[in-house]
C-alpha positions in Angstrom: 29.3 150.9 185.5 30.5 147.9 183.3 27.8 145.4 184.0 24.0 145.9 184.0 21.8 142.9 185.3 18.5 142.6 183.3 15.0 140.8 183.4 12.8 139.8 181.1 10.0 138.8 184.3 10.5 141.9 186.7 8.7 144.7 185.9 10.8 147.2 187.9 14.3 146.7 189.5 17.9 148.4 189.8 21.2 147.2 188.2 22.1 144.2 190.4 21.5 140.4 190.3 19.3 140.8 193.4 17.3 143.8 191.7 17.6 143.9 188.1 16.4 146.2 185.5 13.5 145.6 183.5 14.0 144.2 179.8 17.4 145.6 178.8 16.0 146.3 174.8 13.9 149.5 176.8 17.3 151.2 178.1 17.2 153.5 175.2 14.2 155.1 176.5 16.0 155.6 179.7 14.9 159.4 181.2 17.0 159.5 184.5 20.4 159.7 182.4 21.8 157.2 184.1 23.5 155.3 181.3 26.2 157.8 179.8 27.4 155.4 178.1 26.7 151.9 176.5 27.1 149.4 179.1 27.8 145.6 178.7 24.9 143.5 179.3 23.9 140.7 181.5 20.3 138.8 181.2 18.6 136.4 182.8 18.4 132.9 181.2 15.3 130.6 182.4 13.3 127.4 182.1 9.7 127.7 182.1 8.9 130.3 184.8 12.1 129.3 187.2 15.1 131.4 187.1 18.0 129.2 186.0 21.3 131.3 185.8 23.1 134.7 184.3 24.2 134.5 181.0 25.9 137.1 178.9 23.5 138.2 175.7 24.4 137.1 172.2 26.4 139.1 169.9 23.4 139.9 167.7 21.5 141.0 170.7 24.1 143.3 171.8 24.5 144.8 168.5 20.8 145.7 168.1 20.6 146.8 171.6 23.4 149.1 171.5 21.7 150.2 168.1 18.7 151.0 169.8 20.7 152.7 173.0 22.6 155.3 170.2 19.5 156.0 168.4 17.8 156.8 171.7 20.4 159.0 172.7 20.7 160.9 169.2 16.7 161.5 169.2 16.9 162.8 172.9 19.9 165.1 171.9 18.2 166.5 169.0 15.0 167.1 170.5 16.6 169.0 173.2 18.4 171.3 170.6 15.4 171.6 168.8 13.5 172.7 172.0 16.3 175.1 173.2 16.8 176.5 169.3 12.7 177.2 169.6 12.6 178.6 172.9 15.3 181.2 171.5 13.6 181.8 168.2 10.4 182.5 170.3 11.4 184.9 172.5 13.1 186.8 169.6 10.0 186.8 167.8 7.9 188.6 170.7 10.4 191.0 171.0 10.4 191.7 167.6 6.3 191.7 168.1 6.4 194.0 170.7 7.7 197.1 168.0 4.4 196.5 165.7 1.4 198.7 166.9 -2.1 198.1 166.1 -3.9 201.5 165.6 -7.4 202.7 164.3 -7.4 203.7 160.7 -9.0 206.9 161.0 -10.4 206.2 156.9 -12.5 203.8 157.7 -16.2 204.3 159.1 -16.7 204.0 163.0 -17.7 200.9 164.2 -21.4 199.1 165.4 -20.9 197.6 168.6 -23.3 194.5 168.5 -23.7 190.9 169.6 -22.8 187.9 167.1 -26.6 186.8 167.0 -27.2 190.5 165.2 -24.6 190.4 162.8 -26.7 188.9 159.9 -28.3 191.9 159.3 -24.9 193.6 159.4 -23.1 192.4 156.4 -20.7 194.4 154.5 -20.8 197.0 157.8 -17.6 197.7 160.0 -18.5 196.2 163.4 -17.0 195.8 166.7 -17.8 192.4 168.9 -17.0 191.4 172.4 -16.4 187.6 173.1 -13.7 185.0 174.1 -11.6 183.4 171.9 -13.4 179.4 171.5 -10.9 178.3 168.8 -7.9 179.6 167.0 -5.6 178.1 164.2 -2.7 179.7 163.0 -1.2 179.2 159.3 2.1 180.6 158.9 3.0 184.2 159.8 0.4 186.2 158.1 -3.0 184.0 159.0 -5.0 183.6 161.9 -8.2 182.2 162.3 -10.3 182.7 165.3 -13.7 181.3 166.6 -15.3 184.2 168.7 -18.2 183.4 171.2 -20.3 185.9 173.4 -23.3 184.0 174.7 -25.1 184.4 172.1 -23.6 182.6 169.1 -20.0 181.7 167.4 -18.6 184.0 164.9 -15.8 182.9 162.6 -12.8 185.8 162.2 -9.6 185.8 159.6 -6.4 188.1 160.4 -3.7 188.8 157.8 -0.5 190.3 158.4 0.4 193.1 161.3 -3.0 191.6 163.9 -1.3 188.1 163.4 2.5 189.5 164.0 2.1 191.7 166.7 2.3 190.9 170.5 -0.9 190.4 171.5 -1.5 188.1 168.3 1.0 186.2 169.0 0.0 185.3 172.8 -3.2 185.2 172.0 -4.7 182.2 173.2 -8.1 180.2 173.9 -10.6 181.4 176.5 -8.9 185.5 176.0 -11.2 188.2 176.3 -11.3 190.3 173.1 -12.7 192.8 171.4 -12.4 192.4 167.6 -13.4 194.9 164.6 -13.9 194.1 161.1 -16.5 193.8 158.4 -18.8 191.1 157.9 -18.6 189.0 154.8 -20.2 185.9 153.5 -17.2 183.8 153.7 -16.6 180.4 154.2 -13.5 179.2 156.3 -11.3 176.2 155.1 -10.9 173.0 157.7 -9.8 169.7 157.7 -12.7 167.4 155.9 -12.2 164.3 157.9 -14.6 164.5 160.4 -17.3 165.5 157.7 -16.2 162.5 155.3 -16.4 160.2 157.9 -20.0 161.2 158.7 -21.2 161.2 155.1 -19.6 157.8 154.3 -22.0 155.6 155.9 -24.6 157.5 153.8 -23.0 156.8 150.5 -21.8 153.2 151.1 -18.3 152.3 151.1 -18.3 150.8 147.6 -19.9 153.4 145.7 -18.0 156.4 147.6 -15.7 158.5 145.4 -13.5 160.8 147.4 -12.3 162.4 144.3 -15.4 163.1 142.8 -16.8 164.7 146.4 -13.5 167.3 146.3 -13.5 167.8 142.4 -17.6 168.4 142.8 -17.0 170.8 146.1 -14.4 172.5 144.0 -16.4 173.1 141.2 -19.2 174.3 143.3 -16.9 177.1 145.0 -15.6 178.4 141.7 -19.1 178.8 140.4 -20.3 180.5 143.6 -20.0 184.4 144.5 -16.9 183.8 146.8 -14.6 183.1 144.0 -12.5 186.2 144.5 -12.3 185.3 147.7 -10.6 182.0 147.1 -8.0 183.7 144.7 -7.6 186.4 147.4 -6.0 184.0 149.4 -4.3 182.0 147.1 -4.0 183.6 143.5 -2.4 180.6 141.8 -5.1 178.2 142.8 -5.5 175.7 140.0 -8.6 173.2 140.0 -7.4 169.6 140.7 -7.3 166.9 138.1 -8.6 163.8 137.8 -7.6 160.8 138.4 -5.8 161.2 141.4 -2.4 159.4 142.1 -2.5 156.5 144.3 0.1 155.7 146.5 0.4 153.0 149.2 1.9 153.9 152.5 5.3 151.6 152.0 5.9 153.1 148.9 5.5 156.6 150.1 7.7 155.4 153.0 10.5 154.4 150.3 10.0 158.1 148.4 10.7 159.8 151.6 13.9 157.7 152.0 14.7 157.8 148.8 14.4 161.9 148.9 16.1 162.1 152.1 13.1 163.5 153.6 13.4 163.0 157.2 12.0 163.1 160.5 12.5 166.4 162.9 15.0 164.0 164.9 17.2 163.8 161.5 16.4 160.2 161.4 14.6 158.6 158.2 10.7 157.7 158.3 10.5 153.8 159.3 7.5 151.0 158.3 5.2 151.6 161.2 5.3 155.7 161.6 2.7 157.9 160.9 3.9 160.4 158.1 3.1 163.9 159.0 1.0 166.7 157.0 3.9 168.6 156.2 5.9 165.7 154.8 2.6 164.8 152.5 2.8 168.5 151.3 6.2 168.3 150.6 5.9 165.1 148.6 2.7 166.4 146.6 4.2 169.6 145.8 7.6 167.6 144.7 5.5 165.0 142.3 3.0 167.9 141.5 0.1 165.5 141.6 -2.6 165.2 144.2 -1.8 162.1 145.8 -4.3 160.0 148.0 -2.4 157.8 150.5 -3.4 154.5 151.2 -3.1 150.5 152.7 -1.7 152.3 156.2 -0.5 149.6 158.9 -3.6 148.9 160.9 -2.0 150.1 163.9 -1.7 153.5 162.5 -5.1 153.8 160.6 -7.7 155.7 162.4 -10.3 155.0 159.8 -10.9 151.7 158.1 -11.0 153.1 154.7 -7.5 153.9 154.2 
């Protein structure tokens, strides 16, 4: 295919003068694999709303379009390769997981079967609870958080090591019916603070609200509470945060990621206007070794007005 006819005004179309494709700039997103190599483009030149004549696009437009076209192909190839590798790795993990057998520990006391609403009086005792997985979150290979419901209430559960790595643990999903064994403890699970903080902000007022004061106050309260040993069980290397937190503008963060050759999943560098995922943020903080508050995000990718 040597030529493609493209219209800036048509919403749909083909590749002839009578039936032109949509804006040629969108061809890098072509999903039909119609264009196996970069073609030469013609566009419609027009005056006002009346089409006038066909004209070859400029060298600058051709250069930019080629760049977008090839970048789109690279992203598609990288995505397909990653999906294939992930699928192969997932199948291997499932086969390995079938070798892990979970058995009842005879040295532990027999569990007491109970409903969730009855568990408050059974703290410190081993129980057996039936229910459905309402929500679950995996953190690495050795941590699994589950919210269980049974019609009488909700129960937060924490699993470590083999239960997370066995076959049933890997294929577990929401709404699965399960029977859980464990000891009831007065503990608190971590979660994203964004929703809670967004709720609190109007009560404090934006001008007087200090994010780092709030976070450090929570950490101080936890360290003075009875659950401090549990905190160090989960994270033996935990260190209290120090103030002031480092502020970094969004543009500075993009430049830092480029300067340290930290790339997106498809192998390309982060560009202005793209979101910075949590994994890259964590890597940046671990490298700089400071708590960082990213701010001044572009309005189009900032879901909240206080960034």
